[in-house]
C-alpha positions in Angstrom: 0.0 0.0 0.0 1.3 3.4 -0.9 0.6 6.3 1.5 0.2 9.9 0.6 2.5 12.5 2.3 -0.3 13.5 4.7 -1.2 9.9 5.6 2.5 9.2 6.2 2.8 12.2 8.4 -0.2 11.1 10.5 1.2 7.6 10.9 4.7 8.8 11.8 3.3 11.5 14.1 1.3 8.8 16.0 4.4 6.7 16.3 6.4 9.6 17.7 3.6 10.4 20.2 3.6 6.9 21.4 7.4 6.9 21.7 7.3 10.2 23.7 4.6 8.9 25.9 6.6 5.7 26.7 9.7 7.7 27.5 7.8 10.1 29.8 6.0 7.2 31.5 9.3 5.7 32.2 11.3 8.7 33.3 8.8 10.9 35.2 8.3 8.3 38.0 12.1 8.0 38.3 12.4 11.8 38.6 9.7 11.9 41.3 11.5 9.2 43.3 14.8 11.0 43.0 13.3 14.3 44.1 11.6 12.7 47.1 14.9 11.1 48.2 16.8 14.4 47.9 14.3 16.3 50.0 14.8 13.9 52.9 18.5 14.8 53.7 19.3 15.6 57.3 22.3 15.9 59.6 23.3 12.2 59.0 23.7 13.2 55.3 25.4 16.5 56.0 28.0 15.7 58.6 30.2 13.2 56.7 30.4 15.3 53.6 33.6 17.1 52.6 33.7 20.9 52.6 33.6 21.0 48.8 30.4 18.9 48.6 28.8 21.1 51.3 29.6 24.2 49.3 28.2 22.7 46.1 25.0 21.7 47.9 24.5 25.1 49.4 25.2 26.9 46.1 22.5 24.8 44.5 20.1 25.7 47.3 20.8 29.4 47.0 20.6 29.3 43.2 17.2 27.6 43.4 16.0 30.0 46.0 17.1 33.0 43.8 15.3 31.5 40.8 12.2 31.3 42.9 12.6 34.9 44.0 13.1 36.0 40.3 10.0 34.0 39.3 7.9 35.6 42.0 9.0 39.1 40.9 8.1 38.2 37.3 4.7 36.8 38.3 3.9 40.0 40.3 5.1 42.1 37.4 7.7 43.7 39.6 11.4 43.6 40.1 13.5 42.2 43.0 13.7 45.6 44.6 10.0 45.6 45.4 9.6 45.4 49.2 7.3 42.4 48.8 10.1 40.5 46.9 13.2 41.9 48.5 12.4 40.5 51.9 12.7 37.1 50.4 16.3 37.7 49.4 19.0 37.0 51.8 22.3 38.8 52.4 23.8 35.7 54.0 26.8 34.2 52.1 27.2 30.6 51.1 30.2 30.3 53.4 28.1 31.6 56.3 25.3 29.1 55.6 27.8 26.2 55.4 29.4 27.2 58.7 26.0 27.7 60.3 24.7 24.3 59.2 27.9 22.7 60.5 27.3 24.3 63.9 23.6 23.5 63.8 24.2 19.8 63.4 26.9 19.7 66.2 23.9 19.6 68.5 22.8 16.0 68.6 19.1 17.0 69.0 19.3 18.6 65.5 20.6 15.5 63.7 17.1 14.5 62.3 16.1 18.0 61.3 15.9 18.1 57.5 18.7 19.9 55.7 16.4 22.4 53.9 14.9 23.4 57.3 18.3 23.7 58.9 19.5 26.0 56.1 16.4 28.2 56.5 16.9 28.3 60.2 20.6 29.3 59.8 19.7 32.0 57.3 17.1 33.4 59.6 19.4 33.3 62.6 22.2 35.1 60.6 19.7 37.9 59.7 18.9 38.3 63.4 15.5 36.6 63.5 14.6 34.6 66.6 13.5 31.2 65.5 13.8 29.3 68.8 10.1 28.3 68.6 10.6 27.2 65.0 13.6 25.1 66.0 11.6 23.2 68.5 8.8 22.6 66.0 11.3 21.4 63.4 12.9 18.9 65.8 9.5 17.5 66.7 8.1 17.3 63.1 11.2 16.1 61.4 11.9 13.4 63.9 8.3 12.3 64.0 8.2 12.2 60.2 11.3 9.9 60.2 9.6 7.5 62.5 6.6 7.3 60.2 8.7 6.5 57.2 
């Protein structure tokens, strides 16, 4: 059977859609599993890491946070100097965050606090915010969450 150009395009297009669907059906669950695992890092993950690995991790955290801030500014039709947006930005350096997280995890009670929570706590503390109540809540929630898993 001989197909016209249009029929060939339709057949080939369907095959490509099926191929794309199969690839997505395979890789999307893998990405979800990977992102879930990455979000569960705590002090047991952080402490044995070398300084270089810690720096790279925090740089990624800060870069992702900055992208979020820029996206928020864009969504609001504003710039990062808008008071609503600028309060999200941090003046804490990567080195300060690494040192702060190291100090944070030296307290054995903080070992099960998730790394993303520890970094936020360190950034708040470096900016002079009192997060003592938040620290207690993080210790309770994160350790309880670990027991449930």
